[in-house]
C-alpha positions in Angstrom: -71.5 -18.0 -3.8 -75.1 -17.6 -3.8 -77.8 -13.9 -2.6 -79.7 -14.7 0.4 -82.6 -12.6 1.1 -84.3 -11.2 3.4 -87.6 -8.9 3.8 -89.3 -6.8 6.0 -92.0 -6.6 5.6 -94.3 -3.6 5.8 -96.5 -3.4 3.6 -96.4 -0.7 1.2 -93.0 0.2 2.6 -91.6 -3.3 2.7 -87.7 -3.1 1.3 -85.0 -5.9 0.2 -81.8 -7.0 2.6 -78.9 -8.7 0.0 -76.8 -10.7 1.4 -74.0 -12.2 -0.9 -70.3 -11.9 -0.8 -68.9 -9.7 -3.3 -72.1 -7.3 -3.4 -71.2 -4.3 -3.5 -69.6 -4.6 -7.4 -72.7 -5.3 -7.7 -75.1 -2.8 -6.8 -75.2 -0.9 -9.5 -77.1 -3.6 -11.4 -79.5 -3.7 -8.9 -80.1 0.2 -9.2 -80.4 -0.1 -12.7 -83.1 -2.8 -12.5 -85.0 -0.7 -9.1 -83.6 3.1 -9.3 -85.4 4.2 -5.9 -84.3 8.2 -7.0 -83.8 10.2 -10.2 -79.9 10.9 -8.6 -77.4 9.6 -5.5 -75.7 10.9 -3.3 -72.8 8.4 -1.0 -72.6 9.2 2.8 -69.6 8.1 4.1 -67.2 8.5 6.9 -63.8 9.8 5.1 -62.2 6.7 6.8 -64.8 4.5 5.0 -64.9 6.4 2.1 -60.9 5.9 1.2 -61.5 1.9 1.2 -65.0 1.8 -0.8 -66.4 4.9 -1.7 -64.3 5.7 -5.0 -64.9 1.4 -5.4 -68.9 1.9 -5.5 -68.5 5.5 -7.4 -66.5 4.5 -10.4 -69.1 1.0 -10.4 -72.3 3.4 -10.4 -70.9 5.5 -12.6 -69.9 3.2 -15.5 -73.5 1.8 -15.2 -75.1 5.5 -16.4 -76.3 6.2 -12.6 -75.9 9.9 -11.9 -74.1 9.1 -8.3 -71.7 11.2 -6.2 -70.0 10.9 -2.4 -70.1 13.5 0.5 -67.6 12.5 3.5 -67.7 13.5 7.3 -65.0 13.1 9.7 -65.3 9.4 11.0 -66.6 8.8 15.0 -69.3 8.8 16.9 -68.7 13.3 17.8 -69.2 13.5 14.6 -73.1 12.1 15.2 -74.8 16.2 15.7 -77.0 18.5 14.3 -73.6 20.3 13.0 -72.6 17.5 10.7 -76.5 17.1 9.7 -76.8 21.3 8.5 -73.2 20.5 6.3 -74.6 17.5 5.0 -77.8 18.8 4.3 -76.4 22.5 2.9 -73.9 20.7 0.4 -76.9 19.0 -0.7 -78.2 21.5 -1.7 -75.9 23.8 -3.1 -75.5 20.9 -5.1 -79.5 21.3 -6.1 -80.4 17.4 -4.7 -84.6 17.3 -4.9 -87.4 15.5 -3.0 -86.8 13.4 -6.5 -83.0 12.3 -5.5 -81.9 9.7 -3.2 -79.3 8.9 -0.3 -77.3 5.7 0.4 -75.4 5.6 3.2 -72.0 3.7 3.0 -70.5 2.6 6.6 -71.2 2.1 10.2 -74.0 2.2 12.1 -72.7 5.7 12.5 -73.1 6.7 8.8 -76.3 5.3 8.7 -78.0 6.9 11.7 -76.4 11.0 10.0 -78.0 9.1 6.6 -81.4 8.5 7.7 -81.5 11.8 9.7 -80.8 13.6 7.1 -82.8 11.2 4.6 -85.9 12.4 7.0 -85.4 15.6 7.0 -84.0 16.7 3.9 -86.9 18.4 1.6 -89.7 16.4 3.5 -88.0 12.9 2.9 -85.9 12.1 0.5 -85.0 7.7 -0.1 -82.2 5.9 1.3 -80.4 3.6 0.7 -78.1 1.1 3.4 -74.8 -0.4 2.9 -73.8 -1.3 6.6 -69.6 -1.9 6.1 -69.7 -2.8 10.0 -70.9 -6.4 11.3 -73.2 -4.3 14.1 -74.8 -2.0 11.2 -74.9 -5.3 9.0 -76.8 -7.1 12.0 -78.6 -4.2 13.5 -79.1 -0.6 12.8 -79.3 -0.4 9.2 -82.9 -2.8 9.2 -86.0 -1.2 11.0 -85.9 2.5 10.1 -84.1 3.8 13.9 -81.9 7.1 13.1 -80.6 9.7 14.9 -78.2 12.0 16.4 -77.0 13.0 20.1 -77.3 15.9 21.4 -75.3 16.8 24.7 -77.7 15.3 27.3 -77.0 12.4 25.4 -76.9 9.3 22.4 -79.9 9.4 19.5 -82.0 11.9 21.5 -83.1 13.3 18.6 -84.3 10.7 15.8 -87.1 9.3 13.7 -88.2 5.7 12.6 -88.0 6.5 8.8 -86.9 2.9 6.6 -84.6 2.7 4.1 -86.1 1.4 -0.3 -83.5 -1.0 0.5 -80.2 -2.9 2.5 -77.0 -4.2 0.4 -74.9 -6.0 2.7 -71.3 -7.2 1.2 -69.9 -10.0 3.8 -66.2 -9.2 2.0 -65.9 -5.5 3.2 -65.9 -7.8 7.3 -62.6 -8.2 6.0 -61.1 -5.0 6.6 -62.8 -4.4 9.5 -61.3 -4.2 13.4 -60.5 -6.9 15.1 -61.9 -4.8 18.2 -65.5 -3.8 15.9 -65.4 -7.7 14.9 -65.8 -8.6 18.3 -68.4 -5.6 19.2 -70.7 -6.6 16.3 -70.6 -9.6 17.8 -71.8 -8.8 21.4 -75.5 -7.4 19.4 -75.2 -10.7 17.2 -75.7 -12.5 21.2 -78.4 -10.6 21.9 -81.0 -11.7 19.0 -79.9 -15.5 20.3 -81.0 -14.7 24.0 -84.0 -12.4 23.5 -85.8 -14.9 20.4 -84.1 -18.2 19.4 -82.3 -20.8 21.6 -80.9 -22.6 18.5 -79.4 -19.4 17.2 -77.6 -18.9 20.7 -76.2 -23.0 20.6 -75.3 -22.1 16.6 -72.7 -19.3 18.1 -71.5 -21.1 20.6 -70.4 -23.9 18.3 -69.4 -22.2 15.7 -67.1 -19.8 17.1 -64.1 -20.9 15.2 -65.8 -20.2 11.7 -67.5 -17.2 12.6 -63.8 -15.7 14.2 -62.6 -16.6 11.0 -65.3 -14.9 8.8 -66.2 -18.4 7.3 -68.4 -17.3 4.3 -70.6 -19.4 4.3 -70.6 -18.6 8.2 -70.7 -15.2 8.4 -73.7 -15.1 5.9 -75.9 -17.4 7.8 -75.4 -16.0 11.1 -76.1 -12.4 9.6 -79.6 -12.5 7.8 -80.8 -15.2 10.8 -80.2 -11.5 12.9 -82.2 -9.6 10.2 -84.6 -11.9 10.1 -84.6 -12.3 14.1 -85.3 -8.2 13.8 -87.6 -8.0 11.0 -90.1 -10.1 12.4 -90.1 -8.0 15.3 -90.5 -4.4 13.7 -93.0 -6.0 11.8 -95.5 -6.2 14.6 -93.6 -3.2 15.7 -91.7 -0.5 14.4 -92.3 2.0 16.3 -91.3 0.7 19.3 -94.4 0.4 21.1 -94.2 -2.6 23.0 -92.3 -5.8 21.7 -89.7 -3.9 19.6 -87.6 -2.5 23.2 -87.0 -6.6 23.4 -83.7 -5.3 20.5 -82.8 -2.4 23.6 -81.6 -5.6 25.7 -78.4 -4.8 27.5 -78.3 -1.2 26.0 -79.9 0.7 29.1 -77.0 -0.3 31.1 -75.3 -0.2 27.8 -75.9 3.0 26.8 -74.7 4.5 30.7 -71.4 2.8 30.6 -70.6 4.5 27.3 -71.1 7.8 28.1 -69.5 7.1 31.5 -66.5 6.2 29.3 -66.9 9.4 27.2 -67.4 7.0 24.6 -64.0 5.9 24.5 -65.4 2.5 25.6 -66.8 1.0 21.7 -70.8 0.3 21.5 -70.6 -3.7 21.0 -68.6 -4.0 24.4 -70.9 -1.5 26.0 -73.8 -3.6 25.7 -72.3 -6.7 25.7 -71.8 -5.4 29.7 -75.2 -4.5 29.8 -76.3 -7.9 28.9 -74.5 -9.3 31.8 -75.5 -6.8 33.4 -79.5 -7.6 33.2 -78.9 -11.2 32.8 -77.6 -10.7 36.6 -80.6 -8.7 38.0 -83.2 -11.0 36.4 -81.1 -13.5 37.9 -81.7 -12.2 40.9 -84.9 -11.5 40.5 -86.7 -14.7 39.5 -86.8 -13.6 35.6 -83.2 -16.4 34.7 -82.5 -19.3 36.9 -78.5 -19.3 37.2 -77.6 -21.9 34.3 -79.5 -18.9 31.5 -77.5 -16.1 33.6 -74.4 -17.9 33.1 -74.7 -19.7 29.9 -75.3 -15.7 28.3 -72.2 -14.8 30.5 -70.2 -17.5 29.4 -71.2 -17.4 25.5 -70.8 -13.7 26.0 -66.8 -13.8 27.7 -66.2 -16.8 24.8 -65.7 -14.3 22.1 -63.5 -12.2 24.3 -66.1 -9.6 25.2 -66.4 -8.1 28.7 -68.1 -8.8 31.2 -68.2 -6.6 33.9 -68.1 -2.5 34.4 -64.7 -0.9 34.1 -63.4 -0.5 38.0 -62.6 3.0 36.7 -65.8 4.3 36.0 -68.0 6.7 37.6 -70.8 5.0 39.2 -72.8 7.8 40.4 -72.5 9.0 36.3 -73.4 6.4 35.3 -76.5 6.4 37.2 -77.9 9.9 36.0 
């Protein structure tokens, strides 16, 4: 399978997104040809590190690239200042300075943590993204949003800090739990709703190939999502206006996610949020009944939730 290349055009901060099956084993070659740091520290959660960490470090070291790995406990509960402080201390103890860089290996939590750490360590060092979940591949690894959670809310402390490069290996999705794959598809559907009717139709007609992770279909899907996000970010990097369309489903989704104490995965919460937003748009005359129904039906066809769980406290969500 040939590589697909998408570029995020931000002037002298532009960067490539490489998409290919089996790409993980080729990253060392690209970093040899296009190094962005003197040495590298891979940041990963303990679960992803057990799957791909050793493979990545061995390939980098075999190419005489100085690299090591630091891990943290898996999950949203690690996305806090305590984790950032611990990782920063380890980097300092290992003598990492401004000539060095980070590599995020993992899902959205890992990407957010690594990007935020890179943006503040030594007042900013470069980093790369290797997203290992569909959600991270199509959304959070692209665009430069980083952040951590605080007691008052999700992602309330963060920065805009673009990566140097994004490497997307479609093969890593084979180890992704089905629930996480479906959660990522909620973000995929979002792009079809907000920006591309043809892509929306593609998702409807290629459901079987997508769910079976057909390599060519998945590569096409990921590339189109990255293209759409790149187009939006290029026009509105810091979310002054247009970029807010990427938050479709997230306003209500974040409230649902928090009300569930994060037992409901992010993608499922976004799916519920998109349906709720479509219903509100229908009531206020911004969507037709046909359009609102089509959105709900596509989400439902991927076995994603469409209604707010009855056990959640609506008052908690309003807060």
